[in-house]
C-alpha positions, 0 to 999 in steps of 0.5 A: 131397390138395389141400394138399399136393403128394404124388408117387406117392400110393397110396389103395386102397379108401376107402370112406364116405358123404361128405357134402361132399368125397370125395377131392380130389387136386392141388397138382401131385402126379405119377404118383398112384393112387387104386383102388377107391373104394366111396362110397355112401350106405348107409354111413350105415345101417351106423352104431350106432343111437347113433352115427347123427346124420343117422339117427334112429329106425329100427332097419334103416335102409337106403331105406326110412328117410325120413333115407336119403332125405333124405341121398341128396337132400343128397348129389345137390346138394353131394357132390364125390365124386372131384375131380382138380385140378393133376395129372400122369399120375394115374391111377384104377381101378375107382373107384364113387360112389353120389349125387353132384352130381359123380361124377367132377370135373376142376377147376382149382387154382392156375391149373392143371389135370389133365394126362395122366390115365387113368381105367379103369372109373369108375362114377358112379351115382344122381348129378346129373352123372356126369363134369364136365370143368370145367378141364384143359389135358392129355388126359384118358382114361376107359375102360369107364365107367359114367354114371347120372343119376337121381332129380334135375333137370338131370341130365346124364351128361357135361359140359364146361365153357367153362374146359376147353381139352383133350381128353376121351376117353371109350372104351366108355361105358354110360349109363343111368337118366334123364339130361336130357342125355347130353352138355353140350359148352362148349368143348375137344374130347370124343371118344366112342368106342363109347358105348351109351346106354339113355337119353339125355335131349335128347342131345348138346348143343354150344354151343362146341368139338369133338364126335368121335363114333364108333359111338355107339348110342341106345336111345330115339327123340327128339333126338339132336344140337343144334349151335351154328354155332361148334361143329364135329362129327365122326360116324361109325356112329351106331345109333338107335331111329327116325330120327337127328334133328339140330338145326343153328345151336343157340343156348345162352342167356347163362345156360347151355344150356337143358335 
């Protein structure tokens, strides 16, 4: 969906276990809808034995099969599950991804990105980066989002890169699994409202940009937020287990934010 402009596209219940790219939409498409996406590595286990390819010799397949583990590991280093490029007024509803490098990825295409995108009920599970805001110029809103980073290295629930110069807003978000970071912010504005982190790793790291955080709940002790001198933070209504820990004057190394 990135090669040609497809206004008012409608994609409902695309399912399977992709290896590199799941669904990518862009080319300036306006007023499109992607609903009920279901990506899960278990689809490989359900293919008949004679056609499995990546699967080899276990009749039942499933998580007990070592090839299932190799496939899932490959996904977490390579799969861009849901890619939103140059679009206007894109609507995403109840999409779910299990096993990926990026569960949902807002990216650049021909010098443009997503403008005014709304996501409702997105779920990223068993992945490396739950939600990646790499590029964008218009507001992006995500409501009722689940972000679960697990079984990998450098796991981040929410990542905002230096190329993102817009505002991303997440309302009613659940984070669990074993993230190394709750959020990494390198530019733009990230607004978090009503977020519960069952686990948060090293918490919120800001090298640049602005964080607006309202009504956040942390279910574990440890570091909560680290802020560079050039970053701006507005916080109201935090609930923490144990003391609330902040680090001001945080400096990110040249090669990226230290985990």
